[in-house]
Every structure is written in structure tokens, then in C-alpha cells.
C-alpha positions as a Markdown table, in Angstrom:
| # | Residue | x | y | z |
|---|---|---|---|---|
| 1 | Met | 86.1 | -86.1 | 83.4 |
| 2 | Arg | 85.5 | -84.0 | 86.5 |
| 3 | Ser | 82.9 | -81.3 | 86.4 |
| 4 | Ile | 82.3 | -78.0 | 88.3 |
| 5 | Ala | 79.5 | -75.5 | 88.5 |
| 6 | Pro | 79.5 | -73.2 | 85.5 |
| 7 | Val | 81.1 | -69.8 | 86.0 |
| 8 | Ile | 79.9 | -66.5 | 84.8 |
| 9 | Leu | 82.2 | -65.0 | 82.1 |
| 10 | Phe | 82.5 | -61.5 | 80.8 |
| 11 | Leu | 83.9 | -61.3 | 77.3 |
| 12 | Ala | 86.5 | -58.6 | 76.8 |
| 13 | Ala | 84.2 | -56.9 | 74.2 |
| 14 | Gly | 81.6 | -56.4 | 76.8 |
| 15 | Cys | 83.4 | -55.8 | 80.1 |
| 16 | Arg | 87.0 | -54.7 | 79.8 |
| 17 | Thr | 89.0 | -53.9 | 82.9 |
| 18 | Pro | 92.3 | -51.9 | 83.0 |
| 19 | Ala | 95.6 | -53.7 | 83.4 |
| 20 | Val | 97.2 | -53.3 | 86.8 |
| 21 | Thr | 100.6 | -52.7 | 88.1 |
| 22 | Asp | 101.8 | -55.0 | 90.9 |
| 23 | Ala | 102.2 | -52.8 | 94.0 |
| 24 | Thr | 105.0 | -54.9 | 95.4 |
| 25 | Pro | 108.4 | -54.7 | 93.8 |
| 26 | Arg | 109.6 | -58.3 | 93.0 |
| 27 | Thr | 112.8 | -59.7 | 91.5 |
| 28 | Phe | 112.1 | -62.3 | 88.8 |
| 29 | Gly | 114.7 | -64.7 | 87.3 |
| 30 | Ala | 115.4 | -68.2 | 86.2 |
| 31 | Phe | 114.9 | -69.7 | 89.7 |
| 32 | Gly | 114.3 | -73.4 | 89.7 |
| 33 | Leu | 114.8 | -73.6 | 85.8 |
| 34 | Val | 115.4 | -77.0 | 84.3 |
| 35 | Ala | 117.7 | -76.4 | 81.4 |
| 36 | Pro | 116.4 | -77.8 | 78.1 |
| 37 | Asp | 118.3 | -80.6 | 76.4 |
| 38 | Thr | 116.5 | -80.4 | 73.0 |
| 39 | Ala | 114.8 | -77.8 | 71.0 |
| 40 | Asp | 111.1 | -77.3 | 71.7 |
| 41 | Asp | 109.4 | -78.2 | 68.4 |
| 42 | Ala | 106.1 | -79.6 | 69.7 |
| 43 | Cys | 104.2 | -77.3 | 67.3 |
| 44 | Lys | 106.4 | -77.7 | 64.3 |
| 45 | Gly | 104.3 | -78.4 | 61.2 |
| 46 | Lys | 101.0 | -78.0 | 63.1 |
| 47 | Ala | 98.3 | -75.5 | 62.2 |
| 48 | Val | 98.2 | -72.4 | 64.4 |
| 49 | Pro | 94.6 | -71.6 | 65.5 |
| 50 | Thr | 93.2 | -68.1 | 65.6 |
| 51 | Val | 91.9 | -67.4 | 69.1 |
| 52 | Asp | 88.4 | -66.0 | 69.1 |
| 53 | Ala | 87.2 | -64.6 | 72.5 |
| 54 | Ala | 83.6 | -64.9 | 71.3 |
| 55 | Thr | 84.0 | -68.7 | 71.4 |
| 56 | Cys | 84.6 | -68.7 | 75.1 |
| 57 | Lys | 81.8 | -70.5 | 77.0 |
| 58 | Ala | 81.5 | -71.5 | 80.7 |
| 59 | Ser | 83.7 | -74.5 | 81.1 |
| 60 | Thr | 82.4 | -77.8 | 82.4 |
| 61 | Asp | 85.9 | -79.2 | 82.5 |
| 62 | Ala | 87.7 | -79.0 | 85.8 |
| 63 | Ser | 91.1 | -79.6 | 84.2 |
| 64 | Gly | 92.6 | -76.8 | 86.3 |
| 65 | Leu | 89.9 | -74.7 | 87.9 |
| 66 | Asp | 90.0 | -77.0 | 90.9 |
| 67 | Gly | 93.7 | -76.0 | 91.2 |
| 68 | Ile | 92.3 | -72.6 | 92.4 |
| 69 | Ala | 89.1 | -73.7 | 94.1 |
| 70 | Ala | 90.4 | -76.7 | 96.0 |
| 71 | Gly | 94.1 | -76.6 | 95.9 |
| 72 | Gly | 94.7 | -78.9 | 92.9 |
| 73 | Asp | 94.0 | -82.5 | 92.1 |
| 74 | Ala | 96.2 | -84.6 | 94.3 |
| 75 | Thr | 95.4 | -87.8 | 92.4 |
| 76 | Ser | 96.6 | -86.4 | 89.0 |
| 77 | Ala | 100.1 | -86.1 | 90.4 |
| 78 | Asn | 100.3 | -89.9 | 90.6 |
| 79 | Gly | 100.1 | -90.5 | 86.8 |
| 80 | Thr | 102.6 | -88.6 | 84.7 |
| 81 | Asp | 101.7 | -90.6 | 81.6 |
| 82 | Asp | 98.0 | -89.7 | 82.1 |
| 83 | Leu | 98.8 | -86.0 | 82.4 |
| 84 | Val | 100.8 | -86.1 | 79.1 |
| 85 | Ala | 97.9 | -87.8 | 77.4 |
| 86 | Glu | 95.4 | -85.2 | 78.7 |
| 87 | Tyr | 97.6 | -82.1 | 78.2 |
| 88 | Gly | 100.7 | -82.8 | 76.2 |
| 89 | Pro | 104.4 | -82.9 | 77.2 |
| 90 | Thr | 105.9 | -81.0 | 80.1 |
| 91 | His | 108.7 | -78.7 | 78.9 |
| 92 | Lys | 112.1 | -77.9 | 80.2 |
| 93 | Gly | 113.4 | -74.3 | 80.0 |
| 94 | Ala | 111.6 | -71.0 | 80.4 |
| 95 | Glu | 109.4 | -70.8 | 77.2 |
| 96 | Ala | 107.4 | -73.0 | 75.0 |
| 97 | Asp | 104.2 | -73.1 | 72.9 |
| 98 | Asp | 101.0 | -74.2 | 74.6 |
| 99 | Asp | 99.6 | -77.7 | 74.1 |
| 100 | Asp | 97.1 | -76.4 | 71.4 |
| 101 | Cys | 99.7 | -74.2 | 69.6 |
| 102 | Lys | 97.6 | -71.2 | 70.3 |
| 103 | Tyr | 100.1 | -69.2 | 72.4 |
| 104 | His | 103.8 | -68.8 | 73.1 |
| 105 | Val | 104.4 | -68.6 | 76.9 |
| 106 | Ala | 107.5 | -67.5 | 78.7 |
| 107 | Trp | 107.9 | -67.4 | 82.5 |
| 108 | Gln | 110.2 | -66.4 | 85.4 |
| 109 | Ser | 109.8 | -66.8 | 89.1 |
| 110 | Thr | 110.8 | -65.0 | 92.2 |
| 111 | Gly | 112.4 | -68.1 | 93.6 |
| 112 | Ala | 112.2 | -71.8 | 94.1 |
| 113 | Ala | 112.7 | -72.1 | 97.9 |
| 114 | Leu | 110.6 | -74.3 | 100.1 |
| 115 | Asn | 107.7 | -72.8 | 102.2 |
| 116 | Glu | 108.1 | -69.3 | 100.7 |
| 117 | Asp | 105.8 | -67.2 | 98.6 |
| 118 | Val | 106.8 | -67.9 | 95.0 |
| 119 | Tyr | 105.3 | -65.6 | 92.3 |
| 120 | Tyr | 105.4 | -66.1 | 88.5 |
| 121 | Gln | 105.7 | -63.5 | 85.7 |
| 122 | Val | 104.1 | -65.1 | 82.7 |
| 123 | Asp | 104.3 | -63.5 | 79.3 |
| 124 | Val | 101.7 | -64.8 | 76.8 |
| 125 | Thr | 101.6 | -64.0 | 73.0 |
| 126 | Thr | 99.1 | -65.4 | 70.4 |
| 127 | Lys | 101.0 | -67.4 | 67.8 |
| 128 | Ser | 98.6 | -66.4 | 65.0 |
| 129 | Asp | 99.8 | -62.8 | 65.1 |
| 130 | Gly | 102.6 | -62.6 | 67.6 |
| 131 | Lys | 100.7 | -60.0 | 69.7 |
| 132 | Pro | 100.4 | -60.0 | 73.5 |
| 133 | Ala | 97.4 | -62.0 | 74.7 |
| 134 | Ser | 96.0 | -59.0 | 76.5 |
| 135 | His | 92.5 | -59.2 | 78.1 |
| 136 | Leu | 91.2 | -61.7 | 75.5 |
| 137 | Val | 88.6 | -62.6 | 78.1 |
| 138 | Val | 88.0 | -60.8 | 81.4 |
| 139 | Thr | 88.0 | -63.6 | 84.2 |
| 140 | Glu | 89.0 | -63.8 | 87.8 |
| 141 | His | 92.1 | -65.8 | 86.9 |
| 142 | Pro | 93.2 | -65.2 | 83.3 |
| 143 | Val | 96.4 | -67.2 | 84.0 |
| 144 | Tyr | 96.8 | -69.6 | 87.0 |
| 145 | Ala | 99.3 | -72.3 | 88.0 |
| 146 | Glu | 98.5 | -75.8 | 88.9 |
| 147 | Val | 101.6 | -77.2 | 90.6 |
| 148 | Leu | 102.2 | -80.8 | 91.5 |
| 149 | Val | 105.0 | -83.2 | 92.2 |
| 150 | Asp | 105.3 | -86.8 | 91.1 |
| 151 | Thr | 107.8 | -88.8 | 93.2 |
| 152 | Gly | 106.5 | -92.1 | 92.2 |
| 153 | Asp | 105.2 | -92.6 | 95.7 |
| 154 | Pro | 101.5 | -91.9 | 96.4 |
| 155 | Leu | 102.3 | -90.8 | 99.9 |
| 156 | Thr | 104.5 | -87.9 | 98.7 |
| 157 | Ser | 103.1 | -87.2 | 95.2 |
| 158 | His | 100.6 | -84.4 | 95.4 |
| 159 | Ala | 99.4 | -81.0 | 94.2 |
| 160 | Val | 100.2 | -77.8 | 96.3 |
| 161 | Asp | 97.4 | -76.0 | 98.1 |
| 162 | Asn | 97.2 | -72.9 | 95.9 |
| 163 | Ser | 93.7 | -71.8 | 96.9 |
| 164 | Gly | 95.0 | -68.4 | 97.8 |
| 165 | Gln | 96.5 | -67.8 | 94.4 |
| 166 | Thr | 95.7 | -64.7 | 92.5 |
| 167 | Ser | 96.2 | -63.6 | 88.9 |
| 168 | Gln | 96.4 | -60.2 | 87.3 |
| 169 | Glu | 97.6 | -58.6 | 84.1 |
| 170 | Thr | 100.3 | -56.1 | 84.7 |
| 171 | Ser | 100.8 | -52.7 | 82.9 |
| 172 | Thr | 102.8 | -54.6 | 80.4 |
| 173 | Pro | 100.2 | -56.1 | 77.9 |
| 174 | Gly | 100.2 | -59.8 | 77.9 |
| 175 | Arg | 102.3 | -60.1 | 81.1 |
| 176 | Tyr | 100.6 | -61.7 | 84.0 |
| 177 | Leu | 101.5 | -61.9 | 87.7 |
| 178 | Val | 100.5 | -65.2 | 89.3 |
| 179 | Gly | 100.9 | -66.5 | 92.8 |
| 180 | Pro | 101.7 | -67.1 | 95.6 |
| 181 | Ile | 102.7 | -70.8 | 95.4 |
| 182 | His | 104.3 | -72.7 | 98.3 |
| 183 | Phe | 106.6 | -75.6 | 97.5 |
| 184 | Asp | 106.4 | -77.9 | 100.5 |
| 185 | Gln | 109.1 | -80.5 | 99.6 |
| 186 | Pro | 112.3 | -80.5 | 97.5 |
| 187 | Gly | 112.4 | -82.1 | 94.1 |
| 188 | Arg | 111.2 | -81.7 | 90.5 |
| 189 | Trp | 107.8 | -80.2 | 90.2 |
| 190 | Thr | 105.4 | -79.7 | 87.2 |
| 191 | Val | 104.0 | -76.1 | 86.9 |
| 192 | Arg | 101.1 | -76.1 | 84.5 |
| 193 | Phe | 99.9 | -72.6 | 83.5 |
| 194 | His | 96.2 | -72.6 | 82.6 |
| 195 | Leu | 95.3 | -69.8 | 80.3 |
| 196 | Tyr | 91.7 | -68.5 | 80.3 |
| 197 | Gly | 90.8 | -71.8 | 82.0 |
| 198 | Asp | 87.2 | -70.6 | 82.6 |
| 199 | Cys | 86.6 | -71.2 | 78.9 |
| 200 | Asp | 85.7 | -74.5 | 77.2 |
| 201 | Asp | 88.8 | -76.0 | 75.6 |
| 202 | Gly | 87.7 | -75.6 | 72.0 |
| 203 | Asp | 89.7 | -75.3 | 68.7 |
| 204 | Thr | 89.5 | -71.5 | 68.7 |
| 205 | Ser | 88.6 | -70.9 | 72.4 |
| 206 | Pro | 91.0 | -68.7 | 74.4 |
| 207 | His | 91.5 | -71.7 | 76.7 |
| 208 | Gly | 95.0 | -73.1 | 76.7 |
| 209 | His | 97.6 | -74.7 | 79.0 |
| 210 | Val | 101.3 | -75.4 | 79.0 |
| 211 | Ala | 103.5 | -77.1 | 81.6 |
| 212 | Phe | 107.2 | -76.7 | 82.7 |
| 213 | Phe | 109.5 | -78.6 | 85.0 |
| 214 | Met | 110.8 | -76.7 | 88.0 |
| 215 | Asp | 113.2 | -77.7 | 90.7 |
| 216 | Ala | 112.4 | -76.7 | 94.3 |
| 217 | Lys | 114.9 | -76.9 | 97.0 |
């Protein structure tokens, strides 16, 4: 397990910041979408946790924070089976429940072209009440994307350098703007959205994650 220096967190109850509106008009759509071939039922029959912001503590798990701080973990792209074991299955389509069945997540992107700024619009609702996951915890990156490609070849399997990525909640509650991401080679990528990744990944912690396939070309 990798580790990072603890980060300072501000719980929403003590330090709430207003939602913002992205100043740059962007067109979002199903760019790069990999159409699902089966229904997503990963959470079928499983208990739905109630997320409690008060249980958020500084994470010592670098499962995704290095995706912001150091451009991702290039080694993790070489073992798809290891990623599934750590996080859960990667989904096709544009919406799914997160790996812990805490949230339902839907996404759109501004594109899937190579070497261009790609932004994501990510809508997050809590499954326990169906409400937007709006400012559960105030962190620098409430939602961020860890993006990697697994070609089966260690020379070309890698994570993108997304150290310049930003994340902000828009004026629509529970809707987050994430990016930019740069795809540097064509192929099928894994886009893993980390939700409140500054928190420990506990049973009721706001921390969550869900991954989708996306085709860049």
C-alpha cells in the first residue's frame, strides 16, 4: 500500500464554500463512450451505506491522490486484474454505482481526441437518499480522474500526466467539472473517478471510486 503525507481537511459542517459556475462554455456529450453490453447490477442485493461526512479523516491511502500529485501510478496500468481486485470492475456506458455502492455516478466528456484538453461533467448522487452529493466534504479535489491505459505492453501502458487537473462543483448541486485530461495515444482507456479521495476509504466515509472504459482516438 502506498502512502502520502496526510492532508488537512475541512468538513462541510465547518467550512462550506459556495458552488461555482464554470466560466468557459463547454459542450458535453457521449464522446469516447463504450456502449454497455449487459445491465450494470454490481450493487444488486448489496447493502447501501449511509455516507457520513463526520467520518472523513485524512487518508493515508494513495489509491488516487497520486493521480493529482504525481500524474498517476504508471505501474498500476500494467495489471488490470490487480486494479479490479483493489477497486472493483470497470464499467461500460456512462453511468454506474460506485465500487462501495455509496453513490450513483454519471459522466459526459467534451471529447475523446488525442492531445487536446478533455473535461468531464460528473453527476454524483448518494444512493441512500437519491440526493445530489453536494459539498459533503470541502476538499481541493472533490472529484478527480485517474486515467490509464493497459495495452498489455509495459512500454505503452501508463497513466496520463494529469497533475494540472482541477475539480469544482458547478452551480448544479452534485455536478462536478473535472479536467483537463490529455490522451496521448489511441485505444481503450480506464477513467477512474475518485470521490472525496482525501478521506479514508471507510464503510461510511465519503470516499468512493468508480471506473469506466473510454475510447480515445
